[in-house]
MARVEXVO-954801 format. One record per residue (C-alpha): residue in one letter; x, y, z; residue number from 0. Coordinates in pm, whole numbers, plus 50000, padded with zeros to 5 digits. Layout:
<setors>
setor resn->a; x->X; y->Y; z->Z; resi->NUM $
...
</setors>
This chain:
<setors>
setor resn->m; x->50000; y->50000; z->50000; resi->0 $
setor resn->k; x->50122; y->50348; z->49912; resi->1 $
setor resn->k; x->50152; y->50591; z->50203; resi->2 $
setor resn->s; x->49975; y->50868; z->50013; resi->3 $
setor resn->a; x->49707; y->50848; z->49749; resi->4 $
setor resn->k; x->49781; y->50936; z->49388; resi->5 $
setor resn->g; x->49545; y->51203; z->49256; resi->6 $
setor resn->l; x->49306; y->51071; z->48991; resi->7 $
setor resn->g; x->49152; y->51225; z->48682; resi->8 $
setor resn->l; x->48850; y->51003; z->48622; resi->9 $
setor resn->a; x->48675; y->50961; z->48288; resi->10 $
setor resn->i; x->48325; y->50815; z->48306; resi->11 $
setor resn->i; x->48210; y->50679; z->47971; resi->12 $
setor resn->g; x->47831; y->50649; z->47973; resi->13 $
setor resn->g; x->47596; y->50850; z->48189; resi->14 $
setor resn->g; x->47326; y->50590; z->48246; resi->15 $
setor resn->r; x->47228; y->50442; z->48581; resi->16 $
setor resn->v; x->47565; y->50284; z->48647; resi->17 $
setor resn->g; x->47768; y->50584; z->48529; resi->18 $
setor resn->l; x->47562; y->50807; z->48758; resi->19 $
setor resn->f; x->47595; y->50572; z->49058; resi->20 $
setor resn->r; x->47969; y->50530; z->49022; resi->21 $
setor resn->g; x->48019; y->50899; z->48944; resi->22 $
setor resn->e; x->47840; y->51009; z->49261; resi->23 $
setor resn->v; x->48057; y->50772; z->49466; resi->24 $
setor resn->a; x->48374; y->50892; z->49290; resi->25 $
setor resn->a; x->48285; y->51257; z->49350; resi->26 $
setor resn->r; x->48311; y->51191; z->49725; resi->27 $
setor resn->h; x->48644; y->51003; z->49705; resi->28 $
setor resn->p; x->48940; y->51209; z->49830; resi->29 $
setor resn->a; x->49178; y->51087; z->49557; resi->30 $
setor resn->v; x->48952; y->51199; z->49270; resi->31 $
setor resn->e; x->49067; y->51547; z->49168; resi->32 $
setor resn->w; x->48893; y->51573; z->48830; resi->33 $
setor resn->i; x->48590; y->51405; z->48667; resi->34 $
setor resn->g; x->48498; y->51401; z->48300; resi->35 $
setor resn->l; x->48177; y->51257; z->48154; resi->36 $
setor resn->a; x->48114; y->51130; z->47802; resi->37 $
setor resn->e; x->47744; y->51079; z->47729; resi->38 $
setor resn->k; x->47592; y->51073; z->47380; resi->39 $
setor resn->n; x->47252; y->51201; z->47490; resi->40 $
setor resn->p; x->47299; y->51574; z->47561; resi->41 $
setor resn->n; x->46989; y->51592; z->47782; resi->42 $
setor resn->r; x->47113; y->51303; z->47995; resi->43 $
setor resn->a; x->47462; y->51455; z->48006; resi->44 $
setor resn->g; x->47316; y->51782; z->48127; resi->45 $
setor resn->e; x->47131; y->51597; z->48402; resi->46 $
setor resn->v; x->47414; y->51370; z->48519; resi->47 $
setor resn->g; x->47707; y->51612; z->48487; resi->48 $
setor resn->p; x->47611; y->51833; z->48784; resi->49 $
setor resn->k; x->47518; y->51532; z->48998; resi->50 $
setor resn->i; x->47869; y->51389; z->48972; resi->51 $
setor resn->s; x->48042; y->51729; z->48990; resi->52 $
setor resn->a; x->48184; y->51678; z->48640; resi->53 $
setor resn->d; x->48457; y->51922; z->48541; resi->54 $
setor resn->f; x->48417; y->51841; z->48172; resi->55 $
setor resn->v; x->48123; y->51701; z->47973; resi->56 $
setor resn->t; x->48125; y->51584; z->47613; resi->57 $
setor resn->q; x->47934; y->51356; z->47378; resi->58 $
setor resn->s; x->48261; y->51197; z->47257; resi->59 $
setor resn->h; x->48443; y->50932; z->47457; resi->60 $
setor resn->v; x->48745; y->50982; z->47230; resi->61 $
setor resn->e; x->48765; y->51351; z->47322; resi->62 $
setor resn->l; x->48735; y->51271; z->47693; resi->63 $
setor resn->i; x->48992; y->50991; z->47700; resi->64 $
setor resn->k; x->49243; y->51210; z->47513; resi->65 $
setor resn->r; x->49218; y->51486; z->47773; resi->66 $
setor resn->p; x->49547; y->51529; z->47962; resi->67 $
setor resn->e; x->49358; y->51528; z->48294; resi->68 $
setor resn->t; x->49231; y->51173; z->48235; resi->69 $
setor resn->t; x->49436; y->50912; z->48423; resi->70 $
setor resn->c; x->49178; y->50631; z->48464; resi->71 $
setor resn->a; x->48835; y->50540; z->48327; resi->72 $
setor resn->i; x->48506; y->50370; z->48406; resi->73 $
setor resn->i; x->48340; y->50213; z->48100; resi->74 $
setor resn->a; x->47965; y->50222; z->48173; resi->75 $
setor resn->t; x->47803; y->50227; z->47828; resi->76 $
setor resn->d; x->47541; y->49976; z->47709; resi->77 $
setor resn->e; x->47683; y->49622; z->47696; resi->78 $
setor resn->h; x->47729; y->49617; z->47318; resi->79 $
setor resn->l; x->47918; y->49949; z->47315; resi->80 $
setor resn->h; x->48215; y->49866; z->47541; resi->81 $
setor resn->v; x->48478; y->49783; z->47279; resi->82 $
setor resn->d; x->48543; y->50128; z->47127; resi->83 $
setor resn->p; x->48604; y->50311; z->47459; resi->84 $
setor resn->i; x->48815; y->50018; z->47585; resi->85 $
setor resn->m; x->49033; y->50049; z->47273; resi->86 $
setor resn->a; x->49072; y->50423; z->47328; resi->87 $
setor resn->c; x->49181; y->50361; z->47689; resi->88 $
setor resn->i; x->49430; y->50097; z->47575; resi->89 $
setor resn->e; x->49579; y->50352; z->47336; resi->90 $
setor resn->r; x->49618; y->50599; z->47626; resi->91 $
setor resn->g; x->49749; y->50325; z->47857; resi->92 $
setor resn->i; x->49519; y->50405; z->48150; resi->93 $
setor resn->p; x->49362; y->50176; z->48415; resi->94 $
setor resn->m; x->48999; y->50077; z->48362; resi->95 $
setor resn->l; x->48694; y->49954; z->48548; resi->96 $
setor resn->i; x->48482; y->49797; z->48274; resi->97 $
setor resn->e; x->48121; y->49700; z->48323; resi->98 $
setor resn->k; x->48066; y->49339; z->48223; resi->99 $
setor resn->p; x->48106; y->49205; z->47961; resi->100 $
setor resn->l; x->48426; y->49303; z->47782; resi->101 $
setor resn->a; x->48221; y->49258; z->47464; resi->102 $
setor resn->t; x->47902; y->49083; z->47362; resi->103 $
setor resn->r; x->48082; y->48892; z->47086; resi->104 $
setor resn->l; x->48326; y->48625; z->47201; resi->105 $
setor resn->d; x->48580; y->48699; z->46925; resi->106 $
setor resn->e; x->48582; y->49069; z->47019; resi->107 $
setor resn->s; x->48618; y->48979; z->47385; resi->108 $
setor resn->a; x->48921; y->48764; z->47304; resi->109 $
setor resn->r; x->49074; y->49045; z->47098; resi->110 $
setor resn->v; x->49021; y->49304; z->47372; resi->111 $
setor resn->l; x->49159; y->49066; z->47637; resi->112 $
setor resn->k; x->49477; y->49010; z->47436; resi->113 $
setor resn->l; x->49533; y->49381; z->47379; resi->114 $
setor resn->i; x->49484; y->49463; z->47749; resi->115 $
setor resn->k; x->49730; y->49189; z->47850; resi->116 $
setor resn->d; x->49983; y->49286; z->47583; resi->117 $
setor resn->a; x->49968; y->49647; z->47706; resi->118 $
setor resn->k; x->50008; y->49525; z->48069; resi->119 $
setor resn->l; x->49719; y->49748; z->48177; resi->120 $
setor resn->d; x->49545; y->49729; z->48512; resi->121 $
setor resn->a; x->49189; y->49655; z->48403; resi->122 $
setor resn->v; x->48910; y->49490; z->48602; resi->123 $
setor resn->v; x->48549; y->49406; z->48521; resi->124 $
setor resn->g; x->48240; y->49509; z->48714; resi->125 $
setor resn->y; x->48097; y->49191; z->48863; resi->126 $
setor resn->t; x->47942; y->49389; z->49144; resi->127 $
setor resn->q; x->47798; y->49096; z->49340; resi->128 $
setor resn->r; x->48149; y->48998; z->49450; resi->129 $
setor resn->f; x->48128; y->49294; z->49688; resi->130 $
setor resn->r; x->47821; y->49172; z->49878; resi->131 $
setor resn->r; x->47942; y->49055; z->50218; resi->132 $
setor resn->r; x->47767; y->48717; z->50190; resi->133 $
setor resn->w; x->47960; y->48629; z->49873; resi->134 $
setor resn->l; x->48288; y->48752; z->50018; resi->135 $
setor resn->a; x->48222; y->48528; z->50320; resi->136 $
setor resn->a; x->48139; y->48233; z->50093; resi->137 $
setor resn->k; x->48455; y->48288; z->49889; resi->138 $
setor resn->e; x->48663; y->48294; z->50207; resi->139 $
setor resn->k; x->48522; y->47959; z->50327; resi->140 $
setor resn->c; x->48596; y->47800; z->49990; resi->141 $
setor resn->r; x->48939; y->47963; z->49967; resi->142 $
setor resn->t; x->49048; y->47845; z->50312; resi->143 $
setor resn->g; x->48929; y->47486; z->50261; resi->144 $
setor resn->a; x->48643; y->47486; z->50513; resi->145 $
setor resn->l; x->48437; y->47268; z->50274; resi->146 $
setor resn->g; x->48723; y->47044; z->50173; resi->147 $
setor resn->d; x->48734; y->46976; z->49800; resi->148 $
setor resn->v; x->48425; y->47134; z->49642; resi->149 $
setor resn->t; x->48248; y->46869; z->49434; resi->150 $
setor resn->l; x->47901; y->47010; z->49357; resi->151 $
setor resn->v; x->47765; y->47363; z->49313; resi->152 $
setor resn->t; x->47405; y->47459; z->49236; resi->153 $
setor resn->s; x->47256; y->47799; z->49159; resi->154 $
setor resn->r; x->46901; y->47911; z->49081; resi->155 $
setor resn->a; x->46845; y->48269; z->48965; resi->156 $
setor resn->f; x->46500; y->48420; z->48908; resi->157 $
setor resn->m; x->46466; y->48769; z->48760; resi->158 $
setor resn->n; x->46177; y->49004; z->48702; resi->159 $
setor resn->r; x->46103; y->49019; z->48328; resi->160 $
setor resn->l; x->46132; y->49399; z->48334; resi->161 $
setor resn->v; x->46509; y->49346; z->48302; resi->162 $
setor resn->a; x->46471; y->49125; z->47995; resi->163 $
setor resn->i; x->46221; y->49361; z->47833; resi->164 $
setor resn->d; x->46456; y->49654; z->47886; resi->165 $
setor resn->n; x->46747; y->49463; z->47729; resi->166 $
setor resn->y; x->46551; y->49338; z->47429; resi->167 $
setor resn->k; x->46408; y->49683; z->47360; resi->168 $
setor resn->r; x->46758; y->49834; z->47352; resi->169 $
setor resn->t; x->46906; y->49592; z->47098; resi->170 $
setor resn->d; x->46876; y->49563; z->46722; resi->171 $
setor resn->d; x->46990; y->49199; z->46733; resi->172 $
setor resn->p; x->46808; y->48981; z->46992; resi->173 $
setor resn->s; x->47031; y->48687; z->46903; resi->174 $
setor resn->t; x->47314; y->48857; z->47097; resi->175 $
setor resn->i; x->47096; y->48891; z->47409; resi->176 $
setor resn->s; x->47024; y->48597; z->47637; resi->177 $
setor resn->p; x->46946; y->48547; z->48006; resi->178 $
setor resn->m; x->47277; y->48368; z->48054; resi->179 $
setor resn->v; x->47500; y->48621; z->47876; resi->180 $
setor resn->i; x->47341; y->48935; z->48021; resi->181 $
setor resn->s; x->47226; y->48833; z->48370; resi->182 $
setor resn->g; x->47307; y->48470; z->48449; resi->183 $
setor resn->t; x->47673; y->48562; z->48419; resi->184 $
setor resn->h; x->47658; y->48721; z->48767; resi->185 $
setor resn->a; x->47557; y->48399; z->48945; resi->186 $
setor resn->l; x->47801; y->48207; z->48727; resi->187 $
setor resn->d; x->48084; y->48445; z->48820; resi->188 $
setor resn->i; x->48017; y->48404; z->49193; resi->189 $
setor resn->c; x->48013; y->48024; z->49165; resi->190 $
setor resn->m; x->48318; y->48009; z->48940; resi->191 $
setor resn->w; x->48496; y->48239; z->49186; resi->192 $
setor resn->c; x->48427; y->47982; z->49459; resi->193 $
setor resn->l; x->48547; y->47709; z->49220; resi->194 $
setor resn->e; x->48871; y->47893; z->49146; resi->195 $
setor resn->g; x->49142; y->47663; z->49015; resi->196 $
setor resn->k; x->48903; y->47410; z->48861; resi->197 $
setor resn->k; x->48899; y->47371; z->48482; resi->198 $
setor resn->p; x->48563; y->47346; z->48296; resi->199 $
setor resn->v; x->48570; y->47088; z->48015; resi->200 $
setor resn->e; x->48208; y->47041; z->47900; resi->201 $
setor resn->v; x->47867; y->47209; z->47917; resi->202 $
setor resn->f; x->47513; y->47084; z->47857; resi->203 $
setor resn->a; x->47201; y->47305; z->47853; resi->204 $
setor resn->r; x->46841; y->47357; z->47739; resi->205 $
setor resn->s; x->46645; y->47681; z->47694; resi->206 $
setor resn->i; x->46280; y->47794; z->47695; resi->207 $
setor resn->d; x->46130; y->48079; z->47489; resi->208 $
setor resn->k; x->45753; y->48080; z->47546; resi->209 $
setor resn->v; x->45731; y->48437; z->47678; resi->210 $
setor resn->m; x->46022; y->48636; z->47535; resi->211 $
setor resn->g; x->46022; y->48435; z->47212; resi->212 $
setor resn->p; x->45688; y->48560; z->47073; resi->213 $
setor resn->l; x->45745; y->48912; z->47206; resi->214 $
setor resn->y; x->46112; y->48977; z->47120; resi->215 $
setor resn->q; x->46254; y->48663; z->46950; resi->216 $
setor resn->g; x->46431; y->48614; z->47282; resi->217 $
setor resn->i; x->46488; y->48349; z->47549; resi->218 $
setor resn->d; x->46302; y->48309; z->47881; resi->219 $
setor resn->a; x->46529; y->48073; z->48070; resi->220 $
setor resn->t; x->46824; y->47837; z->48044; resi->221 $
setor resn->a; x->46921; y->47545; z->48265; resi->222 $
setor resn->g; x->47237; y->47344; z->48235; resi->223 $
setor resn->m; x->47548; y->47188; z->48380; resi->224 $
setor resn->i; x->47918; y->47267; z->48364; resi->225 $
setor resn->m; x->48149; y->46971; z->48412; resi->226 $
setor resn->f; x->48511; y->47006; z->48531; resi->227 $
setor resn->d; x->48823; y->46803; z->48463; resi->228 $
setor resn->d; x->48830; y->46666; z->48820; resi->229 $
setor resn->g; x->48468; y->46545; z->48811; resi->230 $
setor resn->t; x->48316; y->46851; z->48986; resi->231 $
setor resn->v; x->47970; y->46950; z->48860; resi->232 $
setor resn->y; x->47807; y->47293; z->48858; resi->233 $
setor resn->h; x->47429; y->47281; z->48799; resi->234 $
setor resn->l; x->47272; y->47617; z->48718; resi->235 $
setor resn->s; x->46940; y->47764; z->48606; resi->236 $
setor resn->m; x->46854; y->48118; z->48508; resi->237 $
setor resn->s; x->46513; y->48267; z->48422; resi->238 $
setor resn->w; x->46447; y->48633; z->48351; resi->239 $
setor resn->a; x->46083; y->48580; z->48260; resi->240 $
setor resn->m; x->45923; y->48611; z->48604; resi->241 $
setor resn->p; x->45603; y->48820; z->48591; resi->242 $
setor resn->v; x->45630; y->49197; z->48633; resi->243 $
setor resn->t; x->45455; y->49156; z->48968; resi->244 $
setor resn->w; x->45726; y->48914; z->49092; resi->245 $
setor resn->p; x->45828; y->49080; z->49422; resi->246 $
setor resn->a; x->46199; y->49086; z->49347; resi->247 $
setor resn->a; x->46260; y->49423; z->49178; resi->248 $
setor resn->v; x->46543; y->49257; z->48985; resi->249 $
setor resn->y; x->46671; y->48920; z->49107; resi->250 $
setor resn->s; x->46660; y->48644; z->49364; resi->251 $
setor resn->l; x->46933; y->48383; z->49388; resi->252 $
setor resn->e; x->46994; y->48061; z->49578; resi->253 $
setor resn->v; x->47333; y->47887; z->49582; resi->254 $
setor resn->g; x->47452; y->47561; z->49733; resi->255 $
setor resn->i; x->47819; y->47461; z->49755; resi->256 $
setor resn->s; x->47899; y->47106; z->49864; resi->257 $
setor resn->g; x->48245; y->46972; z->49941; resi->258 $
setor resn->t; x->48408; y->46661; z->50082; resi->259 $
setor resn->t; x->48405; y->46797; z->50439; resi->260 $
setor resn->g; x->48133; y->47064; z->50440; resi->261 $
setor resn->v; x->47843; y->47236; z->50275; resi->262 $
setor resn->l; x->47745; y->47601; z->50238; resi->263 $
setor resn->t; x->47402; y->47730; z->50134; resi->264 $
setor resn->i; x->47333; y->48097; z->50057; resi->265 $
setor resn->d; x->46986; y->48249; z->50038; resi->266 $
setor resn->d; x->47014; y->48567; z->49832; resi->267 $
setor resn->t; x->46642; y->48588; z->49753; resi->268 $
setor resn->h; x->46587; y->48902; z->49964; resi->269 $
setor resn->r; x->46271; y->48768; z->50123; resi->270 $
setor resn->d; x->46389; y->48890; z->50463; resi->271 $
setor resn->i; x->46274; y->49250; z->50400; resi->272 $
setor resn->v; x->45935; y->49274; z->50227; resi->273 $
setor resn->l; x->45777; y->49607; z->50136; resi->274 $
setor resn->a; x->45401; y->49624; z->50057; resi->275 $
setor resn->v; x->45250; y->49958; z->49957; resi->276 $
setor resn->s; x->44940; y->50116; z->49808; resi->277 $
setor resn->k; x->45141; y->50345; z->49581; resi->278 $
setor resn->a; x->45411; y->50206; z->49353; resi->279 $
setor resn->q; x->45775; y->50278; z->49446; resi->280 $
setor resn->s; x->46057; y->50344; z->49201; resi->281 $
setor resn->e; x->46240; y->50015; z->49259; resi->282 $
setor resn->g; x->46461; y->49836; z->49008; resi->283 $
setor resn->y; x->46596; y->49920; z->48664; resi->284 $
setor resn->n; x->46262; y->49991; z->48501; resi->285 $
setor resn->p; x->45994; y->50066; z->48764; resi->286 $
setor resn->d; x->45638; y->49954; z->48687; resi->287 $
setor resn->a; x->45327; y->50098; z->48852; resi->288 $
setor resn->t; x->45169; y->49752; z->48895; resi->289 $
setor resn->r; x->45440; y->49645; z->49141; resi->290 $
setor resn->l; x->45315; y->49703; z->49495; resi->291 $
setor resn->v; x->45519; y->49437; z->49678; resi->292 $
setor resn->d; x->45897; y->49441; z->49677; resi->293 $
setor resn->f; x->46177; y->49221; z->49810; resi->294 $
setor resn->m; x->46400; y->49505; z->49925; resi->295 $
setor resn->g; x->46768; y->49460; z->49850; resi->296 $
setor resn->s; x->46708; y->49278; z->49519; resi->297 $
setor resn->y; x->46843; y->49569; z->49313; resi->298 $
setor resn->p; x->47201; y->49460; z->49235; resi->299 $
setor resn->p; x->47380; y->49796; z->49277; resi->300 $
setor resn->g; x->47244; y->49838; z->49630; resi->301 $
setor resn->d; x->47000; y->50084; z->49785; resi->302 $
setor resn->m; x->46966; y->50461; z->49799; resi->303 $
setor resn->a; x->46962; y->50580; z->50160; resi->304 $
setor resn->l; x->47014; y->50930; z->50299; resi->305 $
setor resn->g; x->47096; y->51059; z->49954; resi->306 $
setor resn->e; x->47373; y->50808; z->49878; resi->307 $
setor resn->l; x->47401; y->50470; z->49710; resi->308 $
setor resn->r; x->47479; y->50209; z->49977; resi->309 $
setor resn->g; x->47586; y->49855; z->49905; resi->310 $
setor resn->p; x->47798; y->49653; z->49664; resi->311 $
setor resn->m; x->47835; y->49898; z->49373; resi->312 $
setor resn->a; x->47943; y->50179; z->49604; resi->313 $
setor resn->d; x->48186; y->49943; z->49781; resi->314 $
setor resn->e; x->48318; y->49815; z->49449; resi->315 $
setor resn->t; x->48373; y->50169; z->49317; resi->316 $
setor resn->v; x->48557; y->50281; z->49630; resi->317 $
setor resn->s; x->48764; y->49961; z->49625; resi->318 $
setor resn->w; x->48867; y->50025; z->49262; resi->319 $
setor resn->l; x->48953; y->50389; z->49328; resi->320 $
setor resn->n; x->49167; y->50272; z->49622; resi->321 $
setor resn->r; x->49329; y->50016; z->49393; resi->322 $
setor resn->v; x->49425; y->50281; z->49138; resi->323 $
setor resn->s; x->49525; y->50555; z->49384; resi->324 $
setor resn->l; x->49682; y->50348; z->49664; resi->325 $
setor resn->g; x->49779; y->50022; z->49497; resi->326 $
setor resn->l; x->49549; y->49815; z->49719; resi->327 $
setor resn->p; x->49439; y->49467; z->49602; resi->328 $
setor resn->t; x->49066; y->49417; z->49537; resi->329 $
setor resn->a; x->48816; y->49134; z->49493; resi->330 $
setor resn->a; x->48728; y->49257; z->49144; resi->331 $
setor resn->a; x->48698; y->49016; z->48852; resi->332 $
setor resn->t; x->48997; y->49008; z->48619; resi->333 $
setor resn->v; x->48965; y->49051; z->48244; resi->334 $
setor resn->e; x->49060; y->48684; z->48208; resi->335 $
setor resn->e; x->48773; y->48581; z->48437; resi->336 $
setor resn->a; x->48531; y->48806; z->48251; resi->337 $
setor resn->h; x->48626; y->48652; z->47917; resi->338 $
setor resn->r; x->48592; y->48301; z->48063; resi->339 $
setor resn->n; x->48246; y->48388; z->48196; resi->340 $
setor resn->l; x->48136; y->48509; z->47853; resi->341 $
setor resn->m; x->48275; y->48193; z->47694; resi->342 $
setor resn->l; x->48086; y->47970; z->47939; resi->343 $
setor resn->t; x->47754; y->48153; z->47898; resi->344 $
setor resn->k; x->47792; y->48149; z->47519; resi->345 $
setor resn->a; x->47875; y->47777; z->47532; resi->346 $
setor resn->l; x->47563; y->47709; z->47742; resi->347 $
setor resn->d; x->47351; y->47898; z->47488; resi->348 $
setor resn->l; x->47515; y->47704; z->47205; resi->349 $
setor resn->s; x->47448; y->47371; z->47378; resi->350 $
setor resn->a; x->47082; y->47467; z->47425; resi->351 $
setor resn->k; x->47055; y->47568; z->47059; resi->352 $
setor resn->r; x->47214; y->47245; z->46932; resi->353 $
setor resn->k; x->47044; y->47030; z->47198; resi->354 $
setor resn->q; x->47372; y->46851; z->47267; resi->355 $
setor resn->s; x->47672; y->46890; z->47494; resi->356 $
setor resn->v; x->47958; y->47119; z->47397; resi->357 $
setor resn->k; x->48321; y->47041; z->47474; resi->358 $
setor resn->l; x->48557; y->47305; z->47611; resi->359 $
setor resn->p; x->48762; y->47485; z->47501; resi->360 $
setor resn->l; x->48544; y->47577; z->47204; resi->361 $
setor resn->d; x->48679; y->47469; z->46864; resi->362 $
setor resn->a; x->48687; y->47690; z->46552; resi->363 $
setor resn->d; x->48335; y->47596; z->46440; resi->364 $
setor resn->d; x->48196; y->47659; z->46788; resi->365 $
setor resn->m; x->48367; y->47998; z->46801; resi->366 $
setor resn->k; x->48203; y->48099; z->46476; resi->367 $
setor resn->a; x->47866; y->47977; z->46599; resi->368 $
setor resn->v; x->47875; y->48180; z->46922; resi->369 $
setor resn->a; x->48047; y->48494; z->46790; resi->370 $
</setors>
C-alpha cells in the first residue's frame, strides 16, 4: 500500500444508471481530483454532469479519453458498446473499470483481452455481486478449505422480466441477448469464483422461449450443467421471465456449495425484507406501477439511503479507486475471468441451441457459431 494516494483524473464513459451511481461515489472520494463525463445524449449529460460534479462534459468518449487530465476510466456504456472506449483507453494506457462484459461477441472479447494483456494494463470488470458481504464470506470459506474439495455447486436465479424487456428493447439483434450472457453471468461468476482453480471441460444446457420468444425473439430461461476436469459438477438455472409483479425488483438467487468435508448454502432471495405499499415505488431498473410488493435489496447495485448509494456497487467503486490511487488489492473480477464467463455463457447457449453437449475449450466451428 502506498503511504499517500495518487490524485486521479477520472473519465466516466456512459451516463446511464451505472455511470451516475459510480460517478456520485467517485465525486466523494478524496483521491479523485477531476471528473469528466462522456454521454451521447445531451439531455442526459446535462442531468448527470452536475450530479457527479463533472469538470468536463462531452458527447465523445474519444475527446474525453484524450484529455490530459484523464488518468483512469470507468466504461459504463450499454453492453454492446464497450469495445470502442476500451480500445481508446488501451491507446492511452490508462487503468479501467469495465462493466461486464468486455464485449458481447466472444471473438471481440478475446481480441480486447489480448490487447489489454499485451499492454500490461490494470483493468478489472464490474461483477458487482462479489462485493456483497455474503459472497465475500462464501469465497473465504471455499478459499480456506472449510468445505474440503468442492464437488458440487448449484445455483438458481429468478429475475423480474422487466430486466429482459429493457434489454431486448435496447438491441437491434436479439440473438446477441440471452438470460445467461446478460444476467446469468453474475451467478456464474460468483460460483466460478468459489470454484477457482478448477477447469471446465464440458457444458450441457436447454432453453425455453415461450414468453420472450413471441414478444422479442428472445429466450426466457436456460438450465444446464458445467462439468470440470476433476469430476466437479456445477448445475445452474437462470430465468428472467418472472412476471412483472414478481416481488423481486430485479433478482433472487439461491446457491449451494457442497464439498468433501462441508456444505454452504446461501439464500440471496431478499425475502427477509418485504415492502408492501398502496402506491408504487421506484424500485429496480425499470419501475412499473403495477408492482406494489417488493423484496427490498434485490436491486444489484444496492439501495439509495440518505441521499447516497449504499451497498455493493458503492463498495466496488471505492475499492477500485483505492486500487488505482493506493495500489490496494481488490476482489474485482479480472479481464481473464470476465472473458471466461462470457465463453461459458455462450457455450451454454450454444448447447441449448444444438440440443447437445459442447466440449471446452470451444473449437473453431463453435467459436464461429457463438460469435
